[in-house]
C-alpha positions as CSV (number, residue, x, y, z in Angstrom):
1,X,-10.3,-26.7,17.7
2,X,-10.0,-28.1,14.1
3,X,-6.0,-28.0,13.1
4,X,-7.2,-27.2,9.5
5,X,-8.6,-24.0,10.8
6,X,-6.3,-23.3,13.7
7,X,-2.8,-21.8,12.5
8,X,-0.1,-21.4,15.3
9,X,1.9,-18.5,14.6
10,X,5.3,-20.1,14.8
11,X,7.0,-16.8,13.0
12,X,6.5,-13.2,13.6
13,X,5.2,-11.6,10.7
14,X,6.4,-8.1,10.1
15,X,5.9,-5.1,7.6
16,X,7.9,-5.9,4.4
17,X,7.2,-9.7,4.4
18,X,5.2,-11.3,1.8
19,X,2.4,-13.5,2.8
20,X,-0.2,-15.9,1.2
21,X,-3.8,-15.5,2.2
22,X,-5.4,-18.5,3.8
23,X,-9.1,-17.2,4.0
24,X,-11.6,-15.0,2.1
25,X,-11.8,-14.0,-1.5
26,X,-8.3,-13.7,-1.9
27,X,-7.2,-17.1,-0.8
28,X,-4.1,-18.1,-2.3
29,X,-3.1,-14.8,-3.4
30,X,0.4,-13.5,-2.5
31,X,0.4,-10.1,-0.3
32,X,3.0,-7.8,1.1
33,X,2.3,-6.6,4.5
34,X,2.6,-3.0,4.5
35,X,1.6,-2.3,8.2
36,X,0.7,-4.4,11.4
37,X,-1.5,-3.9,14.8
38,X,-1.9,-6.2,17.5
39,X,-4.5,-8.7,15.6
40,X,-4.6,-7.2,12.1
41,X,-2.2,-6.8,9.3
42,X,-2.6,-4.1,6.3
43,X,-1.8,-5.9,3.2
44,X,-1.3,-4.9,-0.5
45,X,-1.1,-6.7,-3.9
46,X,-0.6,-3.8,-6.0
47,X,-3.7,-4.4,-8.3
48,X,-6.8,-5.1,-6.2
49,X,-5.7,-3.6,-3.4
50,X,-2.8,-0.6,-4.1
51,X,-0.4,0.6,-1.4
52,X,-2.5,3.5,-1.1
53,X,-5.5,1.8,-0.1
54,X,-4.4,-1.6,1.8
55,X,-6.6,-4.2,2.9
56,X,-7.1,-5.3,6.8
57,X,-6.8,-9.0,7.2
58,X,-6.7,-11.0,10.5
59,X,-3.2,-12.2,10.9
60,X,-4.7,-15.9,11.6
61,X,-5.8,-15.8,8.2
62,X,-2.3,-15.3,6.4
63,X,0.9,-17.5,6.3
64,X,4.2,-16.2,5.7
65,X,6.0,-17.0,2.7
66,X,9.1,-15.2,2.5
67,X,10.8,-12.8,4.9
68,X,11.2,-9.3,3.8
69,X,12.3,-9.7,0.1
70,X,12.4,-5.9,-0.2
71,X,15.0,-3.7,1.4
72,X,12.3,-1.0,1.6
73,X,8.4,-0.8,0.8
74,X,8.3,-0.9,-3.3
75,X,7.6,2.6,-4.1
76,X,5.1,1.9,-6.7
77,X,1.9,-0.6,-7.3
78,X,3.8,-1.7,-10.4
79,X,7.2,-2.5,-8.7
80,X,5.0,-4.7,-6.3
81,X,2.9,-6.7,-8.8
82,X,6.5,-7.5,-10.6
83,X,7.9,-8.6,-7.5
84,X,4.7,-10.8,-6.5
85,X,4.6,-12.3,-9.7
86,X,8.1,-13.1,-9.8
87,X,7.8,-14.8,-6.5
88,X,4.7,-16.7,-7.9
89,X,5.9,-17.9,-11.3
90,X,9.0,-20.6,-11.6
91,X,11.9,-19.3,-13.2
92,X,12.2,-20.6,-16.8
93,X,14.2,-23.5,-17.8
94,X,16.8,-22.9,-20.6
95,X,16.1,-25.3,-23.4
């Protein structure tokens, strides 16, 4: 298999973790894992995919970004969007 498309699962991804999408129209997006099953994960970003309607993604198409940054699942889509935006944007440098 081509190494670029085959990703070994080195760390287990669990609900509450932040992942980055490697494939699909949402490639490069940060997503929160809401639920998991054997081959698929349900992920949400709070905007295109709210917590009430998560997207089913193949776990091979996701890479772990950060382990469980939330003590619990964010209660609202707004809180999720803010948290993901904070992870994506670099901290501001004081001038």
